[in-house]
C-alpha positions in Angstrom: 6.3 6.8 -24.2 8.8 7.4 -21.4 7.8 8.0 -17.9 10.1 10.1 -15.8 10.2 10.0 -12.0 11.6 12.4 -9.5 15.2 11.2 -8.9 14.7 10.8 -5.2 11.6 8.7 -5.6 13.3 6.6 -8.3 16.2 6.0 -6.0 14.0 5.0 -3.1 11.9 2.6 -5.2 15.1 1.0 -6.7 16.5 0.6 -3.2 13.3 -1.0 -1.8 12.9 -3.5 -4.7 16.6 -4.3 -4.7 16.2 -5.6 -1.1 13.3 -7.8 -2.2 15.3 -9.3 -5.1 17.8 -11.0 -2.8 15.7 -14.1 -2.4 13.2 -16.2 -4.4 9.6 -15.1 -4.7 8.0 -18.4 -3.9 6.2 -18.3 -0.6 7.7 -15.0 0.4 4.7 -12.8 0.2 3.6 -11.9 3.8 0.1 -12.6 5.0 -2.6 -10.1 4.1 -2.7 -7.2 6.6 1.0 -7.7 7.6 1.7 -4.0 7.0 -1.2 -2.7 9.0 -0.5 -5.2 11.8 3.2 -4.1 12.0 2.2 -0.4 12.0 -0.5 -0.9 14.6 2.1 -2.7 16.8 4.5 0.3 16.5 1.7 2.7 17.4 0.4 0.6 20.3 3.9 0.2 21.8 4.1 3.9 22.5 0.5 4.3 23.6 0.1 6.8 20.7 2.5 9.3 22.3 5.2 9.0 19.6 4.5 10.1 16.1 7.7 9.3 14.2 9.5 6.0 14.2 12.7 4.9 12.6 12.1 1.5 11.0 14.2 -1.1 9.5 13.9 -2.9 6.1 11.5 -5.4 7.7 8.8 -2.7 7.8 9.9 -0.9 4.7 9.5 -3.9 2.5 5.9 -4.4 3.8 4.9 -1.2 2.0 6.1 -2.8 -1.3 4.6 -6.3 -0.6 1.3 -4.6 0.4 1.3 -2.8 -2.9 1.8 -6.1 -4.8 -0.9 -7.9 -2.8 -3.4 -5.1 -3.4 -2.6 -5.0 -7.1 -3.3 -8.7 -7.2 -6.8 -7.9 -5.9 -7.1 -5.3 -8.5 -6.2 -7.7 -11.3 -8.7 -10.3 -9.9 -11.4 -7.7 -9.7 -10.7 -6.5 -13.3 -11.0 -10.1 -14.5 -14.3 -10.6 -12.7 -15.6 -7.3 -14.1 -14.6 -8.4 -17.6 -16.3 -11.7 -17.3 -19.5 -10.2 -16.0 -19.8 -7.4 -18.6 -22.6 -9.1 -20.7 -24.3 -11.2 -18.0 -24.5 -8.6 -15.2 -23.5 -5.0 -16.1 -24.2 -3.8 -12.6 -21.9 -6.3 -10.9 -19.3 -5.7 -13.7 -19.4 -2.1 -12.7 -19.0 -2.9 -9.0 -16.0 -5.1 -9.5 -14.6 -2.6 -12.0 -14.8 0.1 -9.3 -12.9 -2.1 -6.9 -10.3 -2.9 -9.6 -9.5 0.8 -9.9 -9.7 1.4 -6.1 -7.1 -1.4 -5.5 -4.8 -0.1 -8.2 -4.7 3.4 -6.7 -4.4 2.0 -3.2 -1.4 -0.1 -4.4 0.3 3.1 -5.8 -0.3 4.8 -2.4 1.4 1.9 -0.6 4.3 1.9 -3.0 4.8 5.6 -2.5 4.9 5.1 1.3 1.3 5.9 2.4 -1.2 3.8 4.3 -4.3 4.6 6.2 -4.9 3.0 9.6 -8.6 3.8 9.6 -9.1 1.7 12.8 -6.7 3.9 14.7 -7.5 7.2 13.0 -3.9 7.6 11.6 -2.4 8.2 8.2 1.2 6.7 8.0 3.8 8.1 5.6 7.1 6.3 5.1 9.7 9.0 4.3 13.3 8.5 3.2 12.9 4.7 3.3 13.1 4.4 7.1 11.0 7.1 8.9 7.3 6.3 9.5 5.4 9.4 10.4 2.0 8.8 12.1 -0.4 11.7 11.3 -3.5 11.9 13.5 -6.8 12.2 11.6 -7.7 10.7 8.3 -9.6 12.0 5.3 -11.4 8.7 4.8 -9.9 5.9 2.8 -11.2 6.8 -0.6 -10.3 10.4 -0.5 -6.9 9.6 1.1 -5.9 7.1 -1.6 -7.0 9.3 -4.5 -5.1 12.3 -3.1 -1.8 10.5 -2.2 
């Protein structure tokens, strides 16, 4: 089975990952919440008056590393769910739910979307270097499933 991507999206993903392949992976994953901290800092620096920011690769790569980090959570939740299937079907279902949530959230980050629920903004990374801050959110679950 072959999956085809929009050529613009494919080009952007290749460009983003290419920048990450220039150094070893050991100890290069940023701390959890690095993306939301960086975006909150951008937003706070303008006192919420600016809605579009041109960003460099430092911020762009955080969308990818955030996707990787949240996929790791998804894999962990899936393994927990699998191990609990017979002993606790209820907790297996709960951790299975989180596994699917984290996977979809990872795809959203990879495609340039993040929800800053504490500030009430949705952020969209466009063309690899423009972060648009959109006031108002649909709620995290609805937001990630629709992106």
